N, C-alpha and C positions, 0 to 999 in steps of 0.2 A: 388589390385582390390577388395579384400574383404572389405577393409575399405571404398572404394568409394561406394560399394553397400549398406553398412550399412548407409552411409551418405544419400544416395538417399532415402532409406526407412524412415529415420528420417525426411527428408524434406517432404516426402509424408504425414507423420503423421501430420506435422506442417500445411501443406496446408489444411488438412481435419479437422483441429481443430474445425471449426465452426459447425461440426456435433454434438459436445458434448455440452450439455446444461450447461450454467454457473450456478454455485451454488448460490442460493439466499443468502447464508451466507458469501460468500467471497467478501471482499473489498480489492482492490489493491491500494496502494499508490505509485505513479510513478512520474517521471519528465523527461523532455527532456534533461536536462543537470545536471551536478553535481553542488553542492554549493547552491541549492535553499532552503535547510533546510528540505528536504523530510524526512530524518530519525528522526530528532528532532520532526517534526510534527507527524509522525507515532507513535513514542514512547509515546508522551504526549497525543495524541488522544486516543490511546489504554488504557492508564491509566485512563483517564477521562471516557471513555466508560465503563470500567470495574467497575466503581462505582455502576452501576445498572444492568450490564449484565455480563455474562460469556464470556470471550474473550481469543482467542488464537492469539498471535502476532508472525509472522515468518519473519526472516531475509532471504530474497531471493536475496540479492545482491551477486552474485557469483564472483565478482571482488574485491570489497572493503567492505566486511562486517564489520560494526562497531557498530551495535546495542548494543552489549555487553558493550561497553564503556559507553553508556548513562545510563545503568543499573548498572554500576560499578560491572560487573560480569566477572568471569574467568571460563567459562564453560568447563568442561572436555569432554562432549559429545555434538557434534554439528550436523548440518544437513549433513555436509560432512562425519561425522562418520557413519551416516545412509547410505549415498550413497556408502560408501566403504564396506558396509555390516559388520561393526564392532559393530553395536548396532541396536536394534529394534527401530522403529519409536517412540513408547511410551516411550523409555528410554532417548530420547534426549529432552524431554519436561521439562523445568524448571518452577517450580511454584514460581511466584514472590509474589503474595498474594492470598487471597482466591478466587478472581474472575479473576485474570490475569495470564495466562500461556504464556511462551515465548520459542520459538525455535531459538537458535542463529546460526550464520553461521561462516565461516572461511574466513579470509582476505588473499589476495595474492595468490589465486589458479592459477596454470598454466592452459594453454589451455586444456591439457590432463586431468586435475583434475576436470574440470567443468562437471556438470551432462549432460548426453545426453537427448534428448527429451524422449526417452524410460524411463530413470530413473525418469524424471520429471513426466511422466504419472504414474509410480509406486507410486511416492509420493502422487499424487492426489487420488489414490486408498486408501492409508493409511488415508488421510484426510477424505475421505468419511466414513470410519469406525468409526471415532470419531466425525463426524459432529454433532451427536445428543447431545454431551456434551457442545456445545458452541452456544451462540447466534450470535456471529460474529467472523469470522476468517480474520485477517488482514495481508496482505502481504506487507512488505517493500521491494520493488524491487530496483535493481540497476538503476542508471540513464542511459538514452540512449535508443537506439532502436535495441538492440540485438534480434536475433530470439528467444532466450530463454524468454526474456521479453515479446515479442509479443505473444508467445505461452501461457505464464502464464496469460497475460491479457485477452486472449480469454476465460479463465476459470472464470474470475471475473465478477460477476453480476454488481458491482458498481466500478467505477474507480475514484480515487481522484488524480487529476493532480496538483502537487505543482510547482509553478513558482514564479517569482518575476518581478518587473516592468522593469528590464533591457531588452533592445531590443533583446539581444542574447538569454535570457531565454525564452522570448515570441516566438521567431522564432523557437527554438528547441521544444517548446510545440506544435507549429503548425505542425511541421514535424512529431512528434509522433502521433498527431491526424490524419494526412493524412495517415500514415502507418496503423493505426488501421482501418480507413475507407476502405482502400484497402483490408483489411482482413475481412471486414464486421463486425467489432467489435467496432465501434465508437459510440455506444449507452451508455447512462447512465454515461457520463463523467462530473464530477463536478470539478470546478477549484478553487484552493486555491492560492491566491496571497499573498505571504509572504514578510516580510521585507519592509513594506510600511512606508514611512516617514510621510505622512499626511493622513488625514481621507478619502480623495477621490482618492488617487493614485491607490489603488487596483482596484476599480471599473472602473476607466479610463483604466487601463491596460487590464482588462478583456474585456471591450467594444471594445478595439482595436483588441484583439485576436479574439473575437467573430465575429467582422465585416469581418475579413479575412477568418475565417472558414465558415461563412454564404455565402460569395461571391464566394470563390474558391472551397470549398469542399461540399457545399450544405448539410451540416449536422448540428446538434445542439449540443451545449454545455451549461452547466448551471453554474452560479456563486454560489459558496458555501460560502466563507468568505474571508475577507482580514485580515491579521495579521500584527500588527505594528512592526517596528524595535525596538529592545530592547537590551540594554547592559546586562540585566539579563539573556537573552538566552545564550549569549556567556559565561557568568560566570558559568551557570549551566552545560554547556558542559565541561568546563575546570574542574569543581569540580566533574564531573561524577555523578550528581544527577538530577533526573527528576525535571524540573521546576514545573510541576503540583503537585509534592509531597512536595516540599519545600516552594513554594510560591503560595498558592491557590487563592490569591486575585490579582495576576498579570494580567495586561491587555491582555497579550498574551494568558494566560490560559483562560481568559474570552471569548476571540474570539474562541479559540479551543472548549470551551464548547458549544458555539452557533453552531459550526459545528457538534458536537456530537448530539445535539438536533435535528438538521435537518436530519442527516443520520439516527438517531433512528426512526424518524417519517417515513422516506422513507422506511426503512426496516420493520417497523410495517405494512405499507400498503402492501408491497410485500409478507409478511408472514401472512397476515390476516387469512388465512385458514390453516396455518401450526402450529403444536404444538411448544411451546417455552420451553426453559430450566426452566425458572421461570419467574414470573411476575416482571415487572419493575415498579419502583415507580417514574421514571423520569417524570417531567412535560413537555409536548410537546407544550403547548399553546404558541402562538406567536413565534414559532421557525423559521418561514419564514417571 
């Protein structure tokens, strides 16, 4: 009975999540299904953004955390270490370079090991305490529509939804948008269409998704970027080296840089009256 009461209290907090204002600095990278390249995008996007901004990247996939593999890291302290009260939040932050900090997760957690809504709320309190240190805080969420994901997405001011041209991926993206709309959190959704074979496939896929969203959900989504299919992406994952770090002239990275420029401009507008960590030298001209 006590466990059921605790569960009810957690669900009440989840339902009331919209009472909390989303942080202007939080950007969540999400997807409706696995295999869209979400974590690859989040890692390389964070690396590119950190060239001119101070960034914190967090692995919030509570089922299959694998961000550490892309950074070729074997962290001794992870987000789960914090949730288990074995480390302070500040102690689980890994400095990747002068501008990019990363918090890694644990893979294969059991249902009992996953954080409760209350623990996630405590995590957000910790994030608020160090919010002033960063220009952008990026969440790499797990795929799908778990209640933990929906709760975390309610805290994100900007949501990047990574999908691909496959009908199953687009359908799952639609379902996630529908659930966000039901929770009154379907604003500021920007779509990344990954693994596009030709130059127009991404935009066509987005147009199909947007048509369904406009017609059935009566809400708006925005096109961010399409990213081409590339064998170099697969090789970088196998080698456990960030593509943005090893091949700066790659077409995939050029596309991600366009996404960085667009989001940088969006956040510049959002924070026009807010103090920033330091001035950015990035050029935002013609980013849209």
